[in-house]
C-alpha positions as CSV (number, residue, x, y, z in Angstrom):
1,M,-12.2,-12.1,31.5
2,K,-14.7,-13.5,29.1
3,S,-14.3,-14.8,25.5
4,F,-15.5,-11.8,23.4
5,F,-17.2,-11.8,20.0
6,L,-15.7,-9.4,17.5
7,R,-18.1,-7.6,15.2
8,I,-18.0,-8.2,11.4
9,T,-15.7,-6.0,9.4
10,A,-15.9,-4.6,5.8
11,V,-14.3,-7.8,4.6
12,F,-16.8,-9.9,6.5
13,L,-14.4,-11.1,9.1
14,I,-16.3,-13.3,11.5
15,S,-14.5,-14.2,14.7
16,V,-14.4,-15.2,18.3
17,F,-11.7,-13.6,20.4
18,C,-10.2,-16.2,22.6
19,V,-8.6,-14.6,25.7
20,G,-5.5,-16.7,25.3
21,V,-2.7,-16.1,27.7
22,L,-4.3,-13.1,29.4
23,G,-7.6,-14.9,30.0
24,V,-6.3,-18.2,31.3
25,A,-7.0,-18.4,35.0
26,A,-5.7,-21.8,36.0
27,A,-3.8,-23.1,33.0
28,D,-1.1,-25.7,33.3
29,D,2.4,-24.9,32.0
30,D,3.3,-26.5,28.6
31,G,6.8,-27.3,29.7
32,A,7.8,-30.6,31.4
33,L,9.4,-30.7,34.7
34,P,13.3,-30.6,34.4
35,A,15.0,-34.0,34.7
36,R,16.8,-34.8,38.0
37,K,18.7,-37.7,39.5
38,I,18.6,-39.4,42.9
39,I,22.0,-40.3,44.4
40,V,22.0,-43.2,46.8
41,F,25.0,-43.4,49.2
42,Q,26.3,-46.1,51.4
43,D,25.3,-46.2,55.1
44,G,27.5,-44.1,57.3
45,V,28.4,-41.4,54.7
46,S,28.0,-38.1,56.5
47,D,26.1,-35.2,55.1
48,A,29.3,-33.3,54.7
49,E,30.9,-36.1,52.7
50,K,27.8,-36.3,50.4
51,M,28.0,-32.6,49.7
52,D,31.7,-33.0,49.0
53,I,31.2,-35.9,46.6
54,V,28.4,-34.1,44.7
55,A,30.6,-30.9,44.5
56,K,33.6,-32.8,43.2
57,A,31.4,-34.4,40.5
58,R,30.4,-30.8,39.6
59,G,26.8,-31.6,40.5
60,M,24.1,-29.1,41.5
61,R,22.5,-30.4,44.8
62,V,18.7,-29.8,44.9
63,K,17.9,-31.3,48.3
64,Q,18.7,-34.0,50.9
65,M,16.0,-36.6,51.2
66,R,14.5,-37.2,54.7
67,S,15.6,-40.9,54.7
68,G,19.2,-39.6,54.9
69,H,20.7,-42.0,52.4
70,S,20.0,-40.0,49.2
71,V,20.6,-36.6,47.6
72,V,18.7,-35.2,44.6
73,V,20.8,-33.4,42.0
74,A,19.8,-31.5,38.8
75,D,22.8,-32.2,36.6
76,L,22.4,-35.3,34.4
77,A,26.0,-35.2,33.1
78,V,27.4,-36.0,36.6
79,E,26.1,-39.5,36.8
80,A,29.2,-41.3,35.5
81,R,31.5,-39.3,37.8
82,L,29.3,-40.0,40.8
83,L,29.2,-43.8,40.1
84,A,33.0,-43.8,40.0
85,N,32.9,-43.0,43.8
86,P,32.8,-46.2,45.9
87,K,30.6,-44.5,48.5
88,V,27.8,-44.1,45.9
89,V,25.6,-47.2,45.7
90,R,23.5,-46.2,42.6
91,V,22.0,-43.3,40.7
92,E,18.3,-43.3,39.8
93,D,16.1,-41.1,37.7
94,D,13.9,-38.8,39.8
95,I,10.8,-40.0,38.0
96,V,8.0,-37.5,37.3
97,V,4.7,-38.6,38.9
98,E,1.4,-37.2,37.7
99,A,-1.8,-36.6,39.7
100,L,-4.7,-38.9,38.7
101,A,-7.5,-36.7,39.8
102,Q,-10.4,-35.8,37.5
103,T,-12.5,-32.7,37.9
104,L,-16.2,-32.5,37.3
105,P,-16.6,-29.0,36.1
106,W,-19.4,-27.1,37.8
107,G,-21.2,-26.5,34.5
108,I,-21.5,-30.2,33.7
109,D,-22.8,-30.8,37.2
110,R,-25.3,-27.9,37.0
111,I,-26.9,-29.3,33.8
112,D,-26.9,-32.9,35.4
113,A,-25.0,-34.4,32.5
114,E,-23.0,-36.5,35.0
115,K,-26.3,-38.3,35.9
116,V,-26.7,-39.4,32.3
117,L,-23.1,-40.5,32.2
118,A,-23.7,-42.5,35.4
119,S,-26.5,-44.4,33.7
120,G,-24.0,-45.7,31.1
121,E,-24.9,-43.3,28.3
122,A,-22.2,-41.0,27.1
123,G,-23.2,-40.2,23.5
124,A,-21.0,-42.9,21.7
125,G,-21.3,-42.7,18.0
126,I,-22.9,-39.3,17.8
127,K,-20.9,-37.1,15.5
128,V,-20.3,-33.5,16.8
129,G,-18.7,-30.9,14.6
130,I,-16.8,-28.2,16.4
131,I,-16.7,-25.2,14.1
132,D,-14.0,-23.2,15.7
133,T,-10.2,-22.8,16.0
134,G,-9.6,-26.5,15.7
135,V,-9.1,-29.0,18.5
136,S,-5.8,-30.1,20.1
137,T,-4.8,-33.4,18.7
138,S,-2.4,-34.1,21.5
139,H,-4.6,-33.4,24.5
140,P,-5.1,-36.4,26.8
141,D,-8.8,-35.5,27.4
142,L,-9.6,-35.1,23.7
143,K,-7.4,-37.2,21.4
144,A,-9.3,-40.5,22.0
145,N,-12.6,-38.9,20.8
146,I,-11.3,-36.9,17.8
147,K,-12.3,-38.8,14.7
148,G,-11.4,-36.4,12.0
149,G,-11.9,-32.9,10.7
150,M,-10.8,-30.3,8.2
151,S,-9.2,-26.9,8.0
152,A,-10.6,-24.1,5.9
153,V,-8.0,-21.5,6.9
154,S,-5.4,-20.6,4.3
155,Y,-2.2,-21.2,6.2
156,T,-2.6,-24.8,7.3
157,S,-4.3,-28.0,6.3
158,S,-4.1,-29.2,9.9
159,Y,-7.2,-29.0,12.2
160,N,-5.0,-28.9,15.3
161,D,-5.8,-26.0,17.6
162,D,-3.3,-23.2,17.6
163,N,-5.5,-20.8,19.6
164,G,-7.1,-22.8,22.5
165,H,-10.7,-21.7,22.1
166,G,-11.8,-24.8,20.1
167,S,-10.2,-27.2,22.5
168,H,-11.9,-25.5,25.4
169,V,-15.2,-25.9,23.6
170,A,-14.4,-29.6,22.7
171,G,-13.6,-30.4,26.3
172,I,-17.0,-29.1,27.5
173,I,-18.7,-31.3,25.0
174,G,-16.7,-34.5,25.0
175,A,-13.7,-34.7,27.3
176,V,-13.2,-38.4,28.0
177,N,-14.3,-39.8,31.3
178,N,-11.0,-41.1,32.7
179,T,-9.0,-40.6,35.9
180,A,-7.5,-37.2,35.0
181,G,-8.4,-33.7,33.7
182,V,-12.0,-32.9,33.2
183,V,-15.1,-34.8,31.9
184,G,-17.4,-33.5,29.2
185,A,-21.2,-33.5,29.0
186,A,-21.1,-36.4,26.5
187,S,-17.8,-38.0,27.2
188,A,-17.9,-40.7,24.4
189,V,-19.0,-38.6,21.4
190,D,-17.1,-38.5,18.1
191,L,-15.5,-35.1,17.9
192,Y,-14.7,-33.5,14.6
193,A,-12.4,-30.5,14.5
194,I,-13.6,-28.1,11.8
195,K,-11.0,-25.3,11.8
196,V,-12.5,-22.1,10.4
197,L,-10.8,-19.6,12.7
198,D,-7.0,-18.9,12.9
199,R,-4.5,-18.7,15.7
200,R,-5.9,-15.2,16.7
201,G,-9.5,-16.5,16.7
202,S,-10.4,-14.8,13.4
203,G,-11.8,-16.1,10.2
204,Y,-13.6,-15.3,7.0
205,L,-17.3,-15.8,6.4
206,S,-16.4,-18.0,3.5
207,D,-14.4,-20.3,5.7
208,V,-17.2,-20.6,8.2
209,I,-19.7,-21.5,5.4
210,E,-17.2,-24.1,4.1
211,G,-17.0,-25.6,7.6
212,I,-20.8,-25.8,8.0
213,D,-21.2,-27.4,4.6
214,W,-18.4,-29.9,5.4
215,A,-20.2,-30.8,8.6
216,T,-23.4,-31.3,6.7
217,T,-22.0,-33.5,4.0
218,H,-19.9,-35.6,6.4
219,G,-22.8,-36.7,8.6
220,M,-22.5,-34.5,11.7
221,R,-25.5,-34.9,14.0
222,V,-24.7,-31.7,15.9
223,I,-22.6,-28.7,15.1
224,N,-21.3,-26.2,17.8
225,M,-20.7,-22.7,16.7
226,S,-19.2,-20.6,19.5
227,L,-18.6,-17.7,17.2
228,G,-20.7,-14.9,15.8
229,T,-21.2,-11.6,14.0
230,G,-23.5,-8.7,14.3
231,A,-24.1,-8.6,10.5
232,D,-26.7,-10.8,8.8
233,S,-25.6,-12.7,5.7
234,A,-27.9,-14.6,3.3
235,L,-25.0,-16.9,2.5
236,L,-24.4,-17.8,6.1
237,H,-28.2,-18.3,6.7
238,D,-28.4,-20.5,3.6
239,A,-25.6,-22.7,5.0
240,V,-27.2,-23.0,8.4
241,A,-30.6,-23.8,6.7
242,R,-28.9,-26.5,4.6
243,A,-27.5,-28.1,7.7
244,Y,-30.9,-27.9,9.5
245,N,-32.8,-29.4,6.6
246,A,-30.3,-32.2,6.5
247,G,-31.1,-33.1,10.1
248,V,-28.1,-31.4,11.8
249,V,-28.9,-29.8,15.1
250,V,-27.2,-26.3,15.0
251,V,-26.2,-24.9,18.4
252,A,-24.8,-21.3,18.4
253,A,-23.6,-18.7,21.0
254,A,-25.9,-15.7,21.5
255,G,-23.0,-13.3,22.0
256,N,-21.1,-11.4,24.6
257,D,-21.8,-7.7,24.3
258,G,-25.1,-7.7,26.2
259,G,-26.9,-6.5,23.1
260,A,-28.8,-8.2,20.3
261,V,-28.3,-11.9,19.6
262,L,-25.6,-12.4,17.0
263,Y,-25.6,-14.5,13.9
264,P,-25.8,-17.5,13.3
265,A,-27.5,-17.8,16.7
266,A,-30.2,-15.4,15.6
267,Y,-31.4,-17.6,12.8
268,S,-34.5,-19.6,13.5
269,E,-32.8,-22.8,12.5
270,S,-30.2,-22.4,15.3
271,I,-30.6,-23.1,19.1
272,A,-29.4,-19.8,20.5
273,V,-27.6,-20.1,23.8
274,A,-27.2,-17.5,26.6
275,A,-24.9,-17.8,29.6
276,T,-25.5,-18.2,33.3
277,D,-23.2,-18.1,36.3
278,S,-23.0,-20.4,39.4
279,T,-26.0,-18.6,40.9
280,N,-28.1,-19.2,37.8
281,A,-28.0,-15.5,37.0
282,A,-27.2,-14.1,33.6
283,P,-24.0,-12.1,33.4
284,Y,-24.4,-8.5,32.1
285,W,-22.5,-9.4,28.9
286,S,-24.7,-12.3,27.8
287,S,-26.6,-11.1,24.7
288,R,-30.4,-11.1,24.8
289,G,-33.4,-11.0,22.6
290,V,-36.4,-13.0,21.5
291,E,-34.1,-15.3,19.6
292,V,-32.6,-16.8,22.8
293,D,-33.8,-20.4,23.1
294,V,-32.1,-21.7,26.3
295,A,-29.3,-20.8,28.8
296,A,-26.4,-22.8,30.1
297,P,-23.3,-22.3,32.3
298,G,-20.8,-19.9,30.8
299,V,-18.9,-18.2,33.7
300,N,-15.5,-19.5,35.0
301,I,-15.7,-22.8,33.1
302,Y,-12.7,-25.1,33.5
303,S,-11.9,-27.2,30.4
304,A,-9.2,-28.4,28.0
305,Y,-7.0,-25.9,26.2
306,K,-4.4,-26.0,23.4
307,G,-1.6,-28.5,23.6
308,T,-2.1,-30.4,26.8
309,R,-3.2,-27.5,29.0
310,Y,-6.3,-26.6,30.8
311,A,-7.9,-23.1,31.3
312,T,-10.8,-21.3,32.9
313,L,-12.7,-19.2,30.4
314,S,-16.1,-17.3,30.4
315,G,-18.5,-16.5,27.6
316,T,-21.5,-17.7,25.7
317,S,-18.8,-19.6,23.8
318,M,-18.6,-21.8,26.9
319,A,-22.4,-22.0,27.4
320,T,-23.0,-23.3,23.9
321,P,-21.0,-26.6,24.2
322,H,-23.0,-27.5,27.3
323,V,-26.1,-27.5,25.1
324,A,-24.3,-29.3,22.2
325,G,-23.2,-32.1,24.7
326,A,-26.8,-32.3,26.0
327,V,-28.1,-32.6,22.4
328,A,-25.7,-35.5,21.8
329,L,-27.2,-37.3,24.8
330,V,-30.8,-36.7,23.7
331,L,-30.0,-38.1,20.3
332,K,-29.1,-41.4,21.9
333,R,-32.6,-42.0,23.3
334,A,-35.6,-43.1,21.3
335,V,-37.6,-40.1,19.9
336,G,-40.9,-41.6,21.3
337,A,-43.6,-39.1,21.9
338,S,-41.4,-36.2,20.8
339,D,-41.6,-37.4,17.2
340,V,-44.0,-34.7,16.0
341,N,-43.7,-35.4,12.3
342,G,-43.8,-39.2,12.7
343,N,-40.6,-40.0,10.8
344,G,-39.1,-42.1,13.6
345,V,-36.0,-40.0,14.1
346,W,-35.0,-36.8,16.0
347,D,-35.3,-33.7,13.9
348,P,-33.6,-30.5,14.9
349,A,-36.9,-28.8,15.9
350,E,-37.9,-31.8,18.0
351,V,-34.6,-31.7,19.8
352,A,-34.9,-28.0,20.5
353,S,-38.5,-28.5,21.8
354,K,-37.3,-31.3,24.2
355,L,-34.5,-29.0,25.6
356,K,-37.0,-26.2,26.1
357,A,-39.7,-28.4,27.7
358,T,-37.3,-29.8,30.2
359,A,-35.4,-26.6,31.1
360,T,-35.5,-25.0,34.5
361,D,-37.4,-21.7,34.2
362,L,-35.3,-18.7,35.2
363,G,-36.1,-15.0,35.4
364,V,-39.7,-14.0,34.8
365,A,-42.2,-16.9,34.4
366,G,-42.1,-18.5,31.0
367,E,-39.8,-17.8,28.1
368,D,-38.0,-14.5,28.2
369,I,-35.3,-12.6,26.3
370,I,-32.5,-13.3,28.8
371,Y,-32.8,-17.0,29.5
372,G,-35.1,-18.2,26.8
373,A,-36.9,-21.3,28.2
374,G,-34.4,-21.5,31.0
375,L,-31.4,-23.4,32.1
376,I,-31.0,-26.7,30.3
377,N,-31.1,-30.0,32.1
378,A,-29.5,-32.8,30.2
379,F,-30.8,-35.5,32.6
380,S,-34.4,-34.4,32.3
381,A,-34.1,-34.0,28.5
382,F,-32.7,-37.5,28.3
383,T,-35.1,-39.3,30.6
384,L,-38.5,-37.4,30.4
């Protein structure tokens, strides 16, 4: 199930529908493991005696350990009664142990972002604004990189994510490179949570504009907008143009209805991103048109989610942060020969040109309405 874009309504509702519970295919449970105790008995105590001792203490036996000396119980209130028995040596907590594996999501691998990370560059100091449902402030893969944010929605001043979509996007861009969870395309960027969509993934046009302007005035170098509407708006276009003219690279999702590219991706100031799957083919639902600039992985993407969870989602919403992360890496290199206007810094148009020039051509030769210039390659954009 993909992350759908909803069309604009009469009240200019602009939203991204996050698949939430129904669309999570591989999400961890929010609840902690229940507490348990390990009962260590003296040598020579028979299994029958152990069961009898636990039963008399009104404990719930979970299992007998293979070593033979210990029994695991689920009731914490029985500890004192068990210790009163001379055949019990001690009672210990059955400590919860966590796996320390980290996943390299296939999308990060496909755009070769991990090669840039291996070189020692991870986007440190680049401010990336995530204009979305907020970002989970408690997630172990995100909280170290969250440097601030704002909320434009009416019911909360917190930018914490109560939907999951924004956290998923944030993880693709900048999940920390540690020993657990996932790693983002630019794992040391400064993430800013700009909450313009509510717990249902819906928000007003005015909130989106407020979020764009906040990002512009607070020095974001990149903004990611995995949201869209089929209705053009002069006010929205003006906000995107203000960001662009201030030097902000605007990256936006093309849309998920297989039709025309949505706004704000359709504006010339935005980098419009289409989706690809693991075979480098475009899914039928990836929107298309002459406005498409580049493509990036957007099918079955594993990333962070609300709270401390993880989820697998699909959509151009997921393709877009791959590009935003690649942009953050590009901004860390000297502009060099890409400095068309000679001002010594990366301008949005120059970044877009670099991404296009180093993309892997897909579909028909040259730029097309499905893939744009092709599949982005973060390593090539960073090194060439």
